[in-house]
DONUKE-266999 format. One record per residue (C-alpha): x, y, z; residue in one letter. Coordinates in steps of 0.2 Angstrom, whole numbers, plus 5000, padded with zeros to 4 digits. Example, Ala and Ser with C-alpha at 12.3 -4.5 7.8 and 13.67 -1.06 7.14 Angstrom:
BEGIN
506249785039A 506849955036S 
//
This chain:
BEGIN
499447075393M 500947075400A 501647045386A 501347205376V 502847285387V 503947135388A 505047205375T 504347365370W 504047315354Q 506047335351L 506247205339E 505447265325H 507147395329R 508447275329V 508347255311I 508547435307L 510147445316Q 511747515303G 512747395310A 512647215316D 513447255333R 512347395336R 510847265333A 511447145345A 511647285357L 509847305357L 509347125357V 510447135373Q 509247285379L 507647165375I 508247035385C 509047135398T 507147225402W 506247095399G 506846965411I 507147125424A 505047175419F 504646975423A 505646985440A 504647165447V 503047065437L 503246915448S 503647035464L 501947165462V 500946985458F 501446895475I 501247075485A 499347055477L 499046915483L 499946945501L 498947095501S 497247015497H 496847115483T 497246955474L 496346785478V 496846615472L 496146455476P 496746365491P 497546225480D 498746345470L 500246395476S 500746585478T 502546545470T 502346425460S 501346545450L 502446705452A 503846605444F 503046525430L 502346715428L 504446765426F 504946605416L 503446635405T 503746845402V 505446825402S 505446685388G 504246795380I 505746925378S 507146825374L 506046735359T 505546895354Q 507146965352A 508046805345M 506846785334R 507246975326A 509146945328W 508946795316L 507646875305I 509047005304R 510146885299L 509146775286G 509346625295A 507546565292F 508046365297S 508646415314W 506946505316I 506146345310A 507146225321R 506946335337G 504946335332T 505046135330V 506046115346V 504746235355A 503046105348S 503945965353V 504746025370V 502746095375T 501945945370A 503045835381T 502945945398V 501145965394A 500745785393I 501945665400L 502345725417P 500345745420A 500345535418F 501745515431L 501245665443F 499545665441G 498145805448A 499545915458E 500445925441Y 498945955427Q 498546135438R 500146195432Y 500446095416G 499746195404L 500846365412L 502346235414M 502246185395A 502046355388Q 503546445398A 504746275395S 504246295375G 504946465376L 506346445386L 506946315377V 506746395362T 507646545367A 509246455370L 509146375354V 509146495344W 510346595357L 511446435355K 511446495334L 511346665336G 513146695336R 513346875341P 514546995335P 514747055353V 516247025365P 515746875376G 514146845366G 512446905373F 512746845391F 513946975394R 512947135396V 514047305393R 513047425405W 513547565397K 513347545377R 511847475383I 511247635391C 511647735375T 510747615366I 509247635377A 509147815379R 509147825358A 507747705357E 506747735370W 505447865362Y 505047705346V 505047615359G 503647695368L 502547735353V 502547575347L 501947505364T 500647615365L 500247555347S 500247385351N 499347415368A 498047475355A 498147355344K 497847215358T 496247325363G 495247325350Y 495847135345G 494847095361R 493447215360M 492347135346P 491946975357T 491147085373P 490147185357V 489447025350I 489046975368T 488047125370S 487147085356V 486746925358G 487446825371G 488746695377A 488046575360V 488346705348A 490046755356A 490346565356G 489946575336Y 491046725334F 492546675341G 492646495333L 492146585315V 493646725318E 495046575323R 494346475307V 494546625296I 496046715304A 497046545301A 497746575284P 497946745288S 499046705303S 500146575295L 500546655279L 500846815288A 502146745298Q 503046655285S 503146845272V 503346925288C 504846855292A 505546865274A 504947035272F 506047125287R 507247025282N 507447095265Q 507047275269I 508147285282G 509347255270E 508547415260F 508347485277A 510347485281A 510747565261R 509147665265R 508247615246E 506747675253H 506147655236G 506447465235A 505647455251I 503947525245V 504147435230H 504347265236L 502947285248Y 501847315235W 502247165225R 501747085240I 500247165242V 499747135225M 500046935226V 499246945243A 497747035232F 497646885221G 497646765233I 496546835246A 495146895233C 494446745226P 494946625238A 493846735252Y 492446775241L 492046605236L 492246555255G 490846705258A 489746635244L 489746475252L 490046475270A 488346455274P 488046305265E 489846225270V 489746245291F 487846165290S 488546025280L 490145985293V 489246055309F 487546015306G 486046135301E 486046225319D 487846295313W 487246385297R 487146555310T 488946525312A 489146505293G 488046675288E 489546775302Y 490846675293A 490246755277S 490146925283I 491846915290L 492646835274L 492547015265F 493247115278G 494546975279E 495246995263I 495947165268F 496547075285V 497446925273F 498347075263V 498847185280L 499547035289A 500846975277T 501447165279V 500747215294E 502347285298D 502747405285A 502447565291A 503447515307V 505147485296L 504747635287L 504947735302D 503047765301L 502847755319N 501647895325R 500547835310Y 500447665318R 500047735333L 498647855328S 498247705314W 497847585331H 497147705343I 495847755327G 495347575327Q 495147565348L 494047725346T 492647655332M 492747515339I 492247565357A 491147675350S 490247535342L 490047455356W 489347595365G 487847605352A 487647425357V 487347475375I 486447635371A 485247505359G 485647605343W 486147455333V 485247315341T 485747145326R 487047035327I 487347055306H 487147245309E 488647225320V 489547105308L 489347235293W 490147375306I 491447285312L 491947235293V 491847395287G 492947485299I 494147345294R 494147395277I 494247575281L 495647575290F 496647455278A 496147595263L 497047715274I 498447605276D 498547585257F 498347755255S 499847815264V 500947705258I 500347765241A 500647925245A 502247895251I 502747785234T 502147915225L 503248045235R 504947905234V 504747905215R 504748095211R 506248125224S 507247965220G 507847965237L 506547875246G 506847985264N 505047965274T 504848035290S 503348035306D 
//
């Protein structure tokens, strides 16, 4: 939850800065804000515990948890900012090195000390592993990044930082609210399913979503990184026609991959789940069969999900996320009121919402594409 405002989503703006020095100053702003925010959040956490507003089990340490909270949130800010900077540079091999380091450190810190220190460490092991992986990755990327600012990223020039903060605060607010809405409706389907079918249905749904969303997530990370790097070069030269051309090229390729794969998966899912996990899992296969139709659009959007942000359509993106949040909240209300009582109905409505908003997104980008081609200038705005 804290990660929603750990960076104000300003990492999306790093690649859109006209000069490398300005982009580096924005990275400094994100890192400075993230560390300060993490410190304040940890102090608030301690205050809530001391006032007994929050209560921990007696075997957990307030100080240890507050410290791990600080390390995790500040680590998120540092890694997000530095990943954006390396994408701007096109240094994808450096990003890969940091990711490998993060995996090794996280696994090592999570497992090895548990054998040495036993139960005392196990209470904090996963939290410590997550924080360590984030911070070590950030340090690796900081070493590799070579920023064009005097003294590197560690020497903060407050006057310039304040200047870029004043210039970017509104965009950061809009992007943060947008991401908060996205986080909200991303978590909402599980309680909706629970309200209809109980914990077992929610368990099936959660498993299926993770299984079918894995390809979208894996491909999106690599394609989005390349897309942001290339689009950053186009944005610096104000070549919005090239941006939308690249967008549609990726979308068409993604549709070509997703349609046959996911449609075949939708047809075979019940049989595959029954064969692999047993007949009791046919229900999960039926859920997957329905969700895969919507996942076609999720897959395509995930590969270029920040296209609207990179085209400076920030208020549109906020409205887009709030629209989905409102519709899924309305579905939850209909379930609670007893108007929708079957899980399959809920799943088809969820798929319908995803497809509807995918079509809205495509329509908006299509309208921009027509405007760009007619004008020949590519001048888009909110």
